N, C-alpha and C positions, 0 to 999 in steps of 0.2 A: 524627301521628295515632295512635289507639288501636284496634286491633279486638278485638272477644271472638268469639273461635273455640274453640270444644270440640274438643280433639284429642288424640291420644293416637299414640304411636308402637310399632310391633310390630317388636320386634327377636329376635334370637337369638345364642347364643354362636358359632355358626358356621352355615355354608351346611350345608342337610340337616335342619335341625331342624324344619321345617313350617312357616317364618312365613309363606311365600306362601299354604299352603293357609288356615291360621289367618286371617291379614289379608282374604283375599278372601271366606271364610266370615262373617267379622265383617263386614266390608260389607253382606253380602248379607242375613245375619240381621237387622241393626238396620234395612237398608232394610224390610224385612219388618214391623219392629215400627212402621211408618210416618214412621221419620226420613229426613230428607234427608241424605244420606251424599256426601262426597267423597272419592274416593280418590287416594292420592298415591304414589309410589314415588321410595324415594332412590335417585341415582344415574341411569346413562344410558340403562338396560334399556328396550325396548319390549314385551318378552312378557308380562311381570306387567301391566303396566297394560291389556293387553288384557284380561284376566279381570276387571280393578278395573272397567273401563267395563260389562262384564255384570252385575257384582254391584250397580253403584250406579245405572245407568242413565245416568251421566253423563259428559262426555267426559273419558280419563285425563289425568294429570298427573304430571309430574318433577320433583325437588327436586334439583339438582346443584351445589355451590359452585363447582366448576371450569367446568362448560360453561355457566353463569348468571352466577356471580359471587356472593360470600358475599354483597353487599350486595341483591341481587336475590331470595334465596330467601324471606325472610319477604314480601316484597309478592307473589311469585308464589303462595305458601301463601294468602295472605289475598284475593288475585283468583281463584284457583281455588276456593275456600271460601267464598265470599261470599256465597252462598245456602243454603248447607247448616247442617243441625243439629251435625253433626261430621263432622271428617275426620280418617279413620283413614291414618295414615302407614306405608307398610311399608319395612323396611330394606334394609339390601343386605349380603350376607355378614355375618360375625360383626359386632356391636356397635361393636369401636374398629377396625374394620379398614378402612383409606381407601387411596387410590392409594399404590404403593410408592414409599418415599423421600420421605413428605410429611408425616411424622407424624401420619397419620390423617387428613389432607384428605378430605372428601367421605364419610367415614363416616359411619353411621347416629347413632354418638354426634357427629359434628362437626354434623349437622342438625340434631339433636334440641334441642343447644343454641342454634342459631340461630333456632329456631322456638321455644324454651322449653316444649317437651312433655314430658310424663312418658314413660316406657316400660314396656310389657308385654314381658316376656321370655318368648320360648316357648322351652321346654325339650326335647329330646328324651328320653324315659325309656327306652327301649326296651332300653339295656343298663348301666342303672343304677339305684341306688335313693339311699341317703343320701349319696352323692357329689353329689347333684344339688344338694343344699343347700349345701356347698361351693363349688361352680361359682357360684350364685346370688348366695352372699356375696362372692365376690370380685369377679363384675360388680358388684354395688352399692356395693361400696366403692372401685373401681378409680378413679374419677372424680367427686369430688364435685359435678360441675356438671352431671353426669347423673342424674335420679331414675329407680331402679328403683321403679315403683308397685306391681309385683306380678308374678306369674310365671304362664304355661299351662303345664302339664305334657301332652306329646303322647305319645301311644302307650305308653299304661299299659296293662299286660298284666292286672291283677286287682285286685278291691279290697285285698289284703294288699299289694301293690306300691304303691298310692296311701298306705296308711297309714302304710306304712316311709317315704315319701318326705316325707308332710306331717308327721309327728311331728318329723323332722330339721328341715324349714324352718321348724318353730315356733320354731326358737333362732335363725334369721336374721333375724327381724323381717319379712321380703318376706312380704305375704298371696299364697296360693293362689286365684287369680281363674277356674282353669279346669281341667277334668282331661278328656282327650281318650283315647278307646282306637284301636287301629289299625283302618283300615278299608280293605282293598284297594281297594274298587269306586272310592276317590276318590282313587285314584293317577292323575294325568294321566301322558299317554304324553310321553317327549322324545326328542331325538336329538341331532345334532352342536351345537348351539349353545342347549340346555336344551331346555325344554318347547315343545311342538308349539304355534303361536301360536292363541289362540282362535278367531281369523278364518277358520282353515284348518280348523275341527273341525265347521262346521255347526250342528247340534241338539245335538251331544255337548257342546259348551261349554257351553251354556245348561244343562243336564241335571248337568254337574258343578257348576257353581255354586249350583244349587241342593240338591245333596247335601251339598256345604259349608257351607251356609247351616243346614241341619238338623242336621249333625253338631256346629256349633259352638253353635247353639241349645240342644241336648241335653246340654254339656257346659260351657260357659262362663256364669258368671254376667254376664248382658249389663248389668244395671243397675250391677253393680260398675264394669265396663268404662266406662260412660257417667260414672259419678262420677268417676272417674278423668282421663277426658278434660275434664270440667268444672272439675277442679281446675286445668288449666292458667293461668297469670296472663293479663291482657290483654298483647297483642302489640303492640309498639310499630312499627307498619309501615302505608304508604299502599300499598292494594292497586295492583298493577303493571297498567299500563293500554299496550296498543299505542300508539305514537305515531302520530297520524292525519295523513294527508296535507292539505298546504294546499292548494287549488284556486281558480282565480278564476273566480267567478260570471259569469253573464251581463251582472251589471250591473258587472263590472270589479273587484269586491269580493273578498278574500281569504276564503274560508269553509273551515272544517274539513270533511272528507270523512266522512261516516258512514261510508262502506265497506259492502259484503258488499250490496249491493240491487242486483239484474238492473234494468238501465234507469234507474240513478242518474246522480250528478253524472257519474261517471267513464264514463257510456256501457256500463255493462254488461259490463264487461271480465271475463274468464274464465279461469282458470288450470284446465286438464286435470289431474288427478291420479290418477296408478295406485292401485288398489286391489284388494279381492278376495283370493283365498287366497294368490297369489304375492308382493303387495306390502302387507303389514300395519302396516308401520311409518311412523309419523308423528307427531311431537309436535303435539300441539295447539295449542299458540300460533303455529306457523306458518301454520295457517288464519288464526286471530286478526289476525297481522300481517299477513296479504295482505287480511282484510276492512277493516282499518283504512286501508288503502292505496287501498281503491275496488275491491278485486277478489274476485270471487266464485270460490270452490275448487269446482268440479264432477268427482266421480268418475267412472272407467271402471276396467273391468274387463279387462286385457289378456287373459286367458284366452277370453273370451267375446266382448266387443264389437271389432267388426271395423272402427268407425270412430272417430275421435276426437269428443267432443261439439262439437257445432254451434257455432260462433261464438267458439272458443277463440282466446286471443293468448297462451297460454304453456303449458308442459308441465314438470310436476312428478313424477317419477319416485324415490319415497322409498325404503325399506328393505322387505325381507322374504327370501323364498326361492326366487329364479327358479330353483335349481340344483335344486329338487325337483319343479318345476313346466317343466321344459326343454321336455319333449316337447309337450307343450300350450299354451306360449307361441309354439315353434317353428310349430306347425300352424295358428296363427292369420297367415297370412300377408297378408290385407288390411290388418290394422292395421300389421304390420311395415313393411309398405311406405308406408302412411298416414303414420307416424311419423317413416319415414326423409326421405319427402318434406316434411313439417312442417320437419325441421332443414335440409335442402339449400335451403329456402327462409328460413331465418332466425328462425323461431320461437324465442323464447327456453326453452331449457331447462336445468333442474337435475336430476342424477340423482346420487343417494347411494348409494353401496354396490350394493343388488339393481339399481338404475336403472342404473350402471356396467354391471354384467355385461349387462344387456338392450339397452344401446346397443352391445357387442361385435360382432364379426363373427359368432362362434358361441359357445357355452357346453357345455363337454362335446362338442362337435363339431355340436351342435344348432344350425341358422341362427337368429341373431336378429336385430336391426334392422339390423346393418352400419353404423351410424353412425360407429363406431370401427373404424380398422383395427388391431384386437387382437382376442384371444381369450382366453374366462375359462374355467376350469376348476376343479373340487375338486382340494383338495390335501391331503395327510397331516398338515398342521400348521395355521398360520392365525396372526391377529393379532388381538392385544387389548389393549386400554390408552387410555389418554388421550394425546393429541397437541398440542404448542402448535405450531400450525403458521402460515407466513406467505405469502402472496401473491407469486410472483415479478415478476407483472407485472400490469396491468390487463385485468380479464376482467370474465365476465357478473356475477360475485357479489362479487367484491372488487376494490379498487383496490390498486395495487402497493403492497407493503410493509405491507398491514393483516395484523395476527397475531390468529388465533384460538384457543380452546381446542376441541378436537374429541375426538372418540371414534370408533376402529374396532374391529369384532369379525367377524369372518370366517374360514372355513375354504376359501376360494376364492383365487385368483391369476389377475392378470390379466396377460397377455403382450403386449406390451410393458407396463411398469407406467406408463408415461407417454407422452405425446405430445410434440412439438418446443415446444408451449407448455402446460408442467405446470400442474395446478391450485393445487396446494399443494408448499410444501417444508418438511421438519422433519428435523432430526437428520442435517442433510447430504444428505438424498436428496431426490430430485423424484418425486410422485405425481400421478396423475390426468391430465385433459385438460381444456384451457379455452381459449376463444376468446370473443370480444365477445357472442356468443348463446348459447354452451354451458358447461355446469360441471360434468365428471363425474368424481368421486373416492369412494373406498372411505370418506372421512372423512364423520361425520356431526355436524354444528352445530347446535346449540340456539339458534335465530334471536332467540329472546329476550336470550339473551347476548349477542347481537352482531346489534341491530336494523338495522343499515346495511346488513346483506346483504340481509336484506326488503326494504328500501327500494330497493336498486340493483336487484333482481331485478323488482321492481313498476315501476320508472321504465322498463324494458326492454321490460315486457310493455304498459304505455302507450303508449310509443313505437312497438312494433311493429302494436298494433290501428291507431294513428292514421296509421300510413302505408298500411296495407292490405297484404293479401298480395302479393307481387311475381310 
């Protein structure tokens, strides 16, 4: 199958050139012009996609060949952008920087080639002028498979500065698509793991995105960017679809479960998912996979809600920053007790990173749910990178021997780091806590890359609901 998706990748020579600001502003500016814009982030990052969602009004998406598999990247793009007029894909790190030791796997360039997308290079001009032409030319010639379709100059200080750069760039043949001045008011606050997530910023998040849209609108030739996106060739890809659960109907015939409908064939099964300022990280496809299994995902906020959603048959505690909200999480004693009780009764529970910390006995000395006999705390170091992990035994999420590609990114530690039944093993060490009804780990796994994980969790949710609480 061939699909036609106008698409463009926003990349940079290195981290810090402003590609997140330009990509987010571009999404919002194009949307303001009446286009339906699909936002995508290359790599495992959760924070930038939160700003993309504000800019586009659509669910955020990630494209990652390691977490999802090379063969799924183009189908996932086609799935996420099927209703869009244009897809804007934000890169990761420098254009050719991928996972260490892999010759550029999962780099922006790698994904750009997998989806046959032209690249717009955002270059910080604050400390250079004519040298920017040499930088741009080097990137344009380094890999013939990657097409640099234009450059956006960021943090240009004056008209004379711009003219000097433009004159030098004329010799490269790479067109200038935009010139942007530095604006301190558009600087997003950051902390130990990058930008403060949009979900924690309240009204400040939408205000920042609106400012970025105006900034990009004033300095970037949006018509030229759209022409670049429309120059992308047809994409040979079948849009990804989450596998549908087969259920026996009342007449004994097997039918495909549509999913996501409360009170439908699956009996309105529901998974309660932590959200709010402390739990802002969740891959969109996780919800879609569960919906395809006949399960609704219902949000609750552990900072404010004192009970779990009524009738839920499973619990999903995703990523976020509980360490910055430990006092408020600890103060919500009724919810902590409700979660501990649900776990004790055998409700299926998945916890990733932030969820792992919330299930601990305490976090930086503040009482948490106490489900796990472990303590979490902020550390001076941290962990960052892809992991090839194996399930050491059967658990809620994985059969024994299942291999997954995951990612961890945190500045906390949990002591002890694993229980008698670890969730995963990698590089000769055990990590996390697992049982037939619970799976808690620092590792983030993109379920679209490992749909059996979603199916296994969904089966446990259906089974627990059918048995009823004990």
